[in-house]
Structures are given as structure tokens and as C-alpha cells.
C-alpha positions in Angstrom: -8.2 -39.6 7.2 -7.2 -37.3 4.4 -8.2 -33.6 4.8 -10.7 -32.1 2.3 -9.3 -29.5 0.0 -10.9 -26.6 1.9 -9.2 -27.9 5.0 -5.8 -27.5 3.3 -6.8 -23.9 2.4 -7.8 -23.2 6.1 -4.5 -24.7 7.2 -2.5 -22.6 4.8 -4.4 -19.4 5.9 -3.8 -20.2 9.5 -0.1 -20.7 8.9 0.2 -17.5 6.9 -1.7 -15.5 9.6 0.7 -16.9 12.3 3.7 -15.6 10.3 2.4 -12.1 10.7 3.3 -10.0 13.8 0.9 -10.5 16.6 -1.8 -7.9 16.7 -3.3 -6.7 20.0 -7.0 -7.2 20.1 -9.8 -5.4 22.0 -13.1 -7.0 22.9 -16.1 -5.0 21.9 -19.8 -5.4 22.4 -22.1 -4.4 19.5 -25.8 -4.3 19.2 -27.4 -5.8 16.0 -30.9 -6.2 14.7 -32.2 -9.7 14.4 -31.9 -9.3 10.6 -28.3 -8.3 10.8 -27.5 -11.2 13.3 -29.2 -13.7 10.9 -27.1 -12.3 8.0 -23.9 -12.8 9.9 -24.9 -16.3 11.0 -25.7 -17.2 7.4 -22.2 -16.0 6.3 -20.5 -18.1 9.0 -22.8 -21.2 8.3 -22.1 -20.8 4.6 -18.4 -21.4 5.3 -17.4 -17.9 4.3 -16.1 -17.1 7.8 -15.2 -19.2 10.8 -17.0 -16.9 13.3 -18.8 -13.6 13.8 -15.7 -11.7 14.7 -13.9 -12.8 11.5 -16.8 -11.5 9.5 -17.0 -8.1 11.3 -13.2 -7.7 10.9 -13.5 -8.4 7.2 -16.2 -5.7 6.9 -14.0 -3.2 8.6 -11.0 -4.1 6.4 -13.1 -3.7 3.3 -14.4 -0.3 4.5 -10.8 0.8 5.3 -9.8 -0.2 1.7 -12.8 1.6 0.2 -12.0 4.7 2.2 -8.4 4.6 1.0 -9.6 4.3 -2.6 -12.0 7.2 -2.2 -9.2 9.3 -0.7 -6.9 8.5 -3.6 -9.6 9.6 -6.1 -10.1 12.8 -4.1 -6.3 13.5 -4.1 -6.2 12.9 -7.9 -9.1 15.3 -8.4 -7.4 18.0 -6.3 -4.2 17.5 -8.2 -6.0 17.8 -11.5 -7.8 21.0 -10.4 -4.4 22.5 -9.4 -2.7 21.5 -12.7 -4.1 24.5 -14.5 -6.8 25.4 -17.0 -8.1 22.4 -19.0 -7.2 22.3 -22.7 -9.7 21.4 -25.3 -9.4 17.8 -26.5 -9.3 17.4 -30.3 -10.5 13.8 -30.9 -9.7 14.0 -34.6 -6.1 15.1 -34.0 -5.7 12.4 -31.4 -7.0 9.7 -33.9 -4.6 11.0 -36.6 -1.7 10.8 -34.2 -2.6 7.2 -33.3 -2.9 6.2 -37.0 0.5 7.7 -37.7 2.1 5.9 -34.8 0.4 2.6 -35.2 -0.7 2.5 -38.9 
């Protein structure tokens, strides 16, 4: 029996995950509302995730990435504030400079 294309994808993901260093795991118990539980079940049943834990881990990873992005923006804002007084932007001069450089 030939595997379906998404089975190949699942196999590749499994192999790639096994190449990574093993990560210690901790079992946690969480409390959800019925609505939240139904949502997670729908994501798993829809084929997006293989189980509840995978979905929760993905949510945590995304939140960690979002937090890192927010921190990068904060750092850039602080750097901008420390760079000195802002200078007035002359849009006309900027356009002239672009026209001279690029025709």
C-alpha cells in the first residue's frame, strides 16, 4: 500500500524531529473550559495536530516567538530614543535625491 502524500510529510517531520537533541518533558495538568477543549479537539480532528499536547506546545512556541518579536521592537524603540533628538524630515529633498540617483 502506497502512503498518502501527507503521510510522507508526517514521516519527514518525524525523522527531522528525531535528529534534534532529546528534550526533557514534564507532564502538566491543565484545566480548560468545554469550549476550549472542543476547539483543541477540532484542531486535532482537522489534521492540524496529532494530539492535544502538540497543539498546546505549538501555542507556547508561537507565544514565545511573539514575545521575542515584541522585545525586539521595544529594544529598537529604546535605541531610537537614545540616538538623540529627531531631525525634521524633508520629503521634497528626499524625492530630489532619489530622482538624481535613479533618474
